[in-house]
C-alpha positions as CSV (number, residue, x, y, z in Angstrom):
1,X,0.5,6.4,3.8
2,X,-0.9,3.0,4.4
3,X,1.4,0.3,3.6
4,X,0.7,-3.3,2.9
5,X,3.1,-5.8,3.9
6,X,4.4,-6.4,0.7
7,X,5.6,-2.9,0.5
8,X,8.9,-3.8,2.3
9,X,10.9,-4.1,5.7
10,X,10.0,-0.8,7.1
11,X,6.2,-2.0,8.3
12,X,4.9,-2.6,11.5
13,X,5.2,-6.3,12.7
14,X,2.3,-8.6,12.6
15,X,-0.6,-8.4,14.7
16,X,-1.2,-11.0,17.4
17,X,1.4,-13.4,18.2
18,X,4.0,-12.9,15.4
19,X,4.5,-15.6,13.1
20,X,7.8,-16.1,11.1
21,X,8.7,-18.3,8.1
22,X,12.0,-19.1,6.7
23,X,14.4,-16.5,6.3
24,X,12.5,-15.1,8.9
25,X,10.2,-13.1,6.7
26,X,7.0,-11.8,9.5
27,X,3.2,-13.6,8.3
28,X,0.7,-11.0,7.8
29,X,-2.8,-12.2,8.7
30,X,-6.4,-11.3,8.2
31,X,-6.0,-9.2,11.3
32,X,-3.3,-7.1,9.3
33,X,-5.8,-6.0,6.6
34,X,-6.4,-2.2,6.3
35,X,-10.0,-1.3,6.9
36,X,-10.3,0.9,3.7
37,X,-14.6,1.6,4.1
38,X,-13.5,2.5,8.1
39,X,-10.6,4.9,6.8
40,X,-12.6,6.6,4.2
41,X,-15.3,7.0,6.9
42,X,-12.4,9.6,8.3
43,X,-12.6,12.1,5.2
44,X,-8.9,12.5,5.1
45,X,-6.9,11.8,2.0
46,X,-4.9,8.4,2.1
47,X,-2.3,6.8,-0.3
48,X,-2.1,3.1,-0.8
49,X,1.4,1.6,-1.2
50,X,2.8,-2.0,-1.5
51,X,1.7,-4.1,-4.5
52,X,0.1,-0.5,-6.1
53,X,2.9,0.3,-9.1
54,X,1.0,-0.7,-11.8
55,X,-2.0,0.9,-13.6
56,X,-4.7,-1.3,-12.8
57,X,-3.8,-1.3,-9.1
58,X,-3.7,2.8,-9.0
59,X,-7.2,2.5,-10.6
60,X,-8.2,0.0,-7.6
61,X,-7.2,2.4,-5.1
62,X,-8.5,5.4,-6.7
63,X,-11.9,3.3,-6.5
64,X,-11.6,2.8,-3.1
65,X,-10.9,6.4,-2.2
66,X,-7.4,6.7,-2.2
67,X,-5.8,10.1,-3.2
68,X,-3.3,8.1,-5.0
69,X,-0.3,5.4,-4.7
70,X,3.4,5.3,-3.6
71,X,5.7,3.6,-5.7
72,X,9.4,2.6,-5.6
73,X,11.5,5.8,-5.6
74,X,13.4,4.5,-8.7
75,X,9.9,4.4,-10.3
76,X,9.4,8.1,-9.6
77,X,12.2,9.3,-12.2
78,X,10.3,7.2,-14.8
79,X,9.0,9.5,-17.6
80,X,5.7,8.1,-19.5
81,X,2.8,9.6,-20.9
82,X,0.1,10.3,-18.2
83,X,2.6,10.3,-15.4
84,X,3.1,13.6,-14.8
85,X,0.6,16.3,-12.6
86,X,-2.7,17.0,-14.2
């Protein structure tokens, strides 16, 4: 599971000197971006999380080589066409 900073408060802190904005929220930078090509080159399945909770972002994740996405747990119970097992 590869989580972007928008995945919630359970992420690793920013790399390098930690920058914090008002409200004590960590500021992530370029060094924190995932190297998707490098990850894909490993040849192991991976899932993306953090900002991928819609159809367009799911397509983007799949095009990047992800096996799928993780969405907020409360969304897992939705019954929508095309959201079930294939």
